[in-house]
N, C-alpha and C positions, 0 to 999 in steps of 0.2 A: 733256436740256434744263436747265440752271439757270440760271434767269433773272438770279441774282446775278452770273454771268459772262458774259455776253450782252453785246456791245458798245451802247453807247447809242443807235446810230443803228438799231439793229435792236430795240429795246424797243419793247413797244407803248405805250399809256397807262397810268400806272401811279397806282394810288388813293393818296390823300394817307395813308391808313391804314398803308401799307407803310413809312412814315417811323418808325415808333414799334413796328411787330409783325414781328416775324421768323417768317415762314411756312414750315412742313416738310411735306413730301410724302413720306410712307412708302411705300414699294412696293419689290416684291421684284424681284430683276435679271432672274427669268425671267417675269415678267408684263408685257411691254413695252406691249400695248395697254392694260391700265389706266392705263399711266403717259401715254400718248400723249392718252388720253381727259382724264385730270385735267389734264394741261398745257393743253389747248384752254380747258377750264371755267375755270381760274386766268388765263389771260391774257384771257379774254373779260371777267371780273370787274377786270381791272387790278391783281390781287397779285403781288408779286414773289414768289418762294418758291425752296426749296433742297430738291431732292430727295434724302432719306435712304434708302440702301439698305436694306431691311427684314433683319433677322437672319433667316435662312431656317432653321426647325426641322429641316428634313431633314438640316443637317449640325451639329444640336447632340448631346451625348453627355452621359450622366448617369454619375455625380454631378457637379453643376455648380457652381462656389461662390457663386453669386449664385440659386442655387434650393434652398429650403429644401422638402426632399421630405416629411418628417415633419409641419411644418405645415401643408403644402398637404393632404395627406392628411387630417388631424384637422379642418382648416376646412371644405375643399371636397368632401372625401369621394371624389375621384375618384382614378385612376391618371395620372401625368405626361402631357400631352399637348405634345410637342417644339413644337409649331405654335405653340400658345397660349404656351408660354414665348418663343418667337421674337418674337411680337407682343408679349410683354411688355417685351422687351430692347429693341426697335425704339422705344418708346415712351420708355424711361430713356433712349435714346439720342438723341433729340431734345430732350428736357430738359439734357442735358448739353452739346449744341452751343450752346443759348440761353444756359446760364450761361457761356459761355466767349466769349460775345460781351457787347454793351453794349445791347440792345433792350431796352425795359421790359414787352415783353409776346412770348409766341409764340402762333403759332397752330398746331396741330398736327392733319394732316388725315391718315386712310385714303386708301384709293385705290378704293374704291367708293361715292363719294357723287354726290349731285345736289345744286345748289347754287341757290337762289332768287335772282333777279338782283340783289336789294337786300343781299346779303349784306356786301358791303365797308362800305356805309352803315352797316347794323345793328352793324357792329362798332364802327366810329368812335363811333357814339351810345353804346354799354357803355363806351368808354373814359371817358364824361364822367361814369360813374358808377363808377371803379375802385374807390372805398373800400367797395362793396356787396359784392364778389366776388374771390375769389382764384382760382377756376375757374367759367369762363363756359362752360356745356355748351350747344352748337349743335345737337346731335344725340342721338338716343336708339332705341334698340330695343324699350322700353316703352311703354305708352298710358296711364300714371299722371296723374293731373290735377296740374296746374301752378298754383301760387297767386300770382296777380300782385301785385307790390311796387312796381314803377315803372315808369311809360313810357318806352321809348325813342324811338319814331316813333310816326307815325299810328295805324300798323296792330301794332305790337311792344311787348314788355313784357318786363321783367326778372321772372323768376318762382322762385318755391320748390318743390321737389318734397319730401313728406315720407315717401314710400316709395323703396324701392329702384329704381333705374335701371340697366341694362346698356347695353351699347355705349361705344366710345370712337371713335367715327369723325372726329367733328370738336370741339375744343375750345380755348378760349383761357385761357393761365395767365398770372400774374405771376410774378417771380422767387421769392417765397416759395415759391408751391407748386411750381415748378420744383426748389427744393432738397429740398423733400419728396421728391416722386417720384427725383430721381436720391440720395436719400441714406436716409431711413428706411422707403421702402417695399422697398427691398433687405434682405435676398435675398427672392424672391419668395415669397409664401405664399399668394396666390389671384389668380385669372386678373386680368390689368389692370384690364378693365372694372368688377369688383368692388372691387378693392382702391381705386383711385381715387374710388370712390364712398362711401368712408370718410373722407372729408376731415376731418369733423366732429372725429374722433378726433385731429386735429394741430392743432385751433383752428384750422382754415380754413374759409373760408365758398365755398360753391358757389351759384351761380344757373344758370337755362336763360334760354333766350330763347324768349319764347310769343308767337305760333306759332314752330315751330322753323324756320330758313330753310335746315337742311341734313336730307338726307335721307338715312338710309343705307339702301340697298338690299341685301334678302336675296340671296345669291349662292350659287348650285347648287355651283359651283366653290372655296367657300372651304375650306380644307384643315383650318382650325380647327374649322367646323361638320362636316366631313366625318368620316362614321366614329366620330362621339362616343360611340355605343353600346359601342367597343371599350374604352373609358374609364371607365365607370361600372362602379361596384361593385355597385349594386344593393341586397341586403339583407347584403351583407358589408361596407356603406358604416361607420365607426366611428360609436360612437353619440354621440360630441362635435360630429358637424356640427350637427344642430337645436338643441342650446343654443346652440353658437356665433353661429347664424343668428338665431336668437331674440333674442339678447343684442345683437347689431349692427342688428336692426330698432327695437328700444326706443331704444337709443341714438340713432339715426338721427332717429326721430321727436322725442326729447324737445329734440335738439339744433336742428332744424330748425325745429320748431314755436315753439320759443324766438326763434330770429330771425324769424319770419314775425309773431311778436305783436308785438316791438319795432318791427318795419318799418313795420305796420299804426299803432300807437301814435305813432312818431315823425311818420308822415303826417298825423294827425289833428292834432300840435302845430305843424306848420309855419304860419309866416306868409306872405302874399304875397310876400314880397320874399324868402324863402327857397326858393321853389320851385325844384326841380331840383339842390338840395343834396341831401346825405347826411347827415341829424340822429339816425341811430341811435345807441344808447347809446355812449360813448366816442369818436364822431367828432367832429371839429372843423369838418366840412364841408370840410374841405382833404384833397389827396389824401395816402395813407399812403407814407411813405419806403418804396420797395421795397429787398430785400436785393439787395446785390451780391456775386459769387462771390467766394470766398476765396482 
């Protein structure tokens, strides 16, 4: 099912946010039950979407021009996992499709999710604060604290995480972030969820919605997680891994803490007439012009 190709007479009620956001559902051809389940969920909340056939790691062979095995080993300290590589390439394909179109934003979804009923409304509210983020994360598999910086709805806020967050089940990106994903993130040097949690190195801003409107369920059938022990090197792991991780944590905390402080200070400086505008340093309160594909 591709809702963008469905006759108008058969289309369910579409939420207005779909006019600004292209939604991509990543799904393996050999996982039809996941596909049908996600289609029902998306139709239920009124989000038009395009299914993207996931790159199947079972069909990949190495070496691959878009996978840097040496960098992966030195930074992640594991043997290459072909299903992890396929996941990475699938997210990159979504970013490329988004850049080839005209939408302002893209919502990228994996196929093992549960949605809260207000997901579309939350996304619509977040678009009113688009100057705050390049990547808006809607799910995580971590439980780290999220520091609130801006109210979105009566029950949800924009927030900043100061520590590493894994999982890439659901997130919103603008065209600038998509250009990074489809460009500088290649060749692959880390698993996708770890790589796109380094947005600060590219000068990008990431926020979470708190509480999260999307849950990424643990799946016993996940090929990425299955048999992970076969890819671990244990004591033979390169010495470079720990220093690399430590440096990344320091950069992450410094960059995001700086944003958090700036957000809190700008919030204190707002006058009543400026409520709801982004007054962080360098912002005029107007939307940032997005990058168009070249």
